[in-house]
Phi, psi and omega in degrees: 000161176276143181208149178263113187237140171276125177255320179216139178293144180086001179235154177301143174292170181240153173268112186245160167263122183228161178295148174290148178292159180230150174291125178234349181222162185294337183260004183292148173224129175253131186241134167284116185288124175269330178194147176232128179284149175253126189237154175298335174301325177300322177294320178293325175299313181297326177290342181097008184296331184267357184300315183289341183265315187256340176052051180290153176265117182279150352280156174210165187272131175286172171113101180241011176236100193223143174213155181178213183233135181297129177263314187207148180228156176285172188294337183263355186282125179234349185276341174221162180221160178308134181100340180294142173276131185219155166242145184257128167299142185301330184259139170264108192251166187270328182081358187243338183284165181305314178300318178298316180298330181272002181084005179262057188292344176291350175246025179310133183285347183236025187288148166251139186241088179306132181095343177241319177229007177207169181301130182257205191254008173281068186197179179279337177219156179222138174259127178221202175226173187297330181289341186265349187262133175249118178288131189260156169302135183302341180286344182270133179255140182309319182295337182273343189227358187306315184290349175292343182297334176231302182302309179293319181296317180295315179296315180298317180302316180296315180294320179301318179294323185274347187308320179298340180273347191248064177279172181305135180095354179271167184240126174246135177243129179250119176262112180095112183249034181274222186303318177273316188299323182289336171284323177301318178299314180294323177295320177297319178295324184282328189250344186227171175248018184289154168283133188247122174247129182244135179242129176202157178268353182261125177297322180296318179295321179292322177298317178296316180300319178296320179294333182272356173120004177298139181279326180221138175235138183231128179285325183263137177277027182296123184298320181299321180294323179290317179300322178292315183295331183259005178067035176121002177124163183276145168284324175220131171253128175254108182262103180269006178256298173073021178198175178060032174097350180293337180298313179288319180297319182298317179295320181293339181277355181280147165275168178304138182071014177280171183233129176261115180262112181270119182238305170291160182212174183127338180259209184210134179263124177234117180227124174302136183299330178295325178289319179302318183282311186293328180265350182053044178269157181240145173243124187237123176276151183222113175267179175304152185282179181276173175301317180296321175302318181294320177300315180296318180297319178293328176296315177296323181293315178298330180278353179088008181278339178235128178231130180266125178264123190228161168238123186265140174231149169294149179307322182291347178260022184302318182296319177297320178299320179296319178296320179295320177298314182296328181274000179073029183269358185257142169249128186081222189235140174274140174231148180251130183250116177294164177306131179059019180059015175069009187270128177242348182272000000 
């Protein structure tokens, strides 16, 4: 099968011919990939940022946002069957460690992370397990929802955590209305009654945010403008960029006792402890969401409350898609479509 593989950090990945995955365990599930999302994390993987954390063995297949159709299942799998439409939770988890038992499966102590430390879904097929697959409403097509597996899930997870803070009359500020941010705006509309202010440097992204329900959109990340628009600062800032200065700006946009939710990454947060204490502000990290978060997100998507805006590329054009993402040429999310969408059923 065709697959997009990283061979060396700092270099473009290659489109290779590799063996198809095989069932080797009772809980295995092999999926014909219908679409794979392209994420800025993929660019960070290529740069080598994840090497020290995930220790992947090169070469390996990229792709951690995947949806498609079940091709084959192991002998113990009963929750899906060949032909089912599914989206994959990014982590292949064990179900037995303390975090899994507590429902915090995104922190599984024995997890495999396809696309980061194992072969991912930028290919015609993907091997995962029964715990990672969410059976979808038949109305949902993989190409329409694949990137929700990480981008949407991460954005939803952050909003879900912050929702108790965002009662009527509160102010939420979204920094970055791109692939994650535009899902964040929709999640805020679905789960909270907060007033939503969106900041982005792209007119197209701001136009999209406004169409999705943002109350105020600002082209400039000027802190004074945000403080004015929010009547004194945000109760919660969702930073979907997390680099190039947004870390400091996001904290400065908070009102006292506000919370800065870090979702994008690459930068560094520096806050004097006297400011942290005197203002009683909180800094909250956000990893990808849980399996239950993904189930809830798919429910909202099937109901039409969440819509993913995408730009589609053929799988063989993956490198060009990555260059377009890096150059800021995309609105919404890029997805890669394998030949014939990988469907055999």
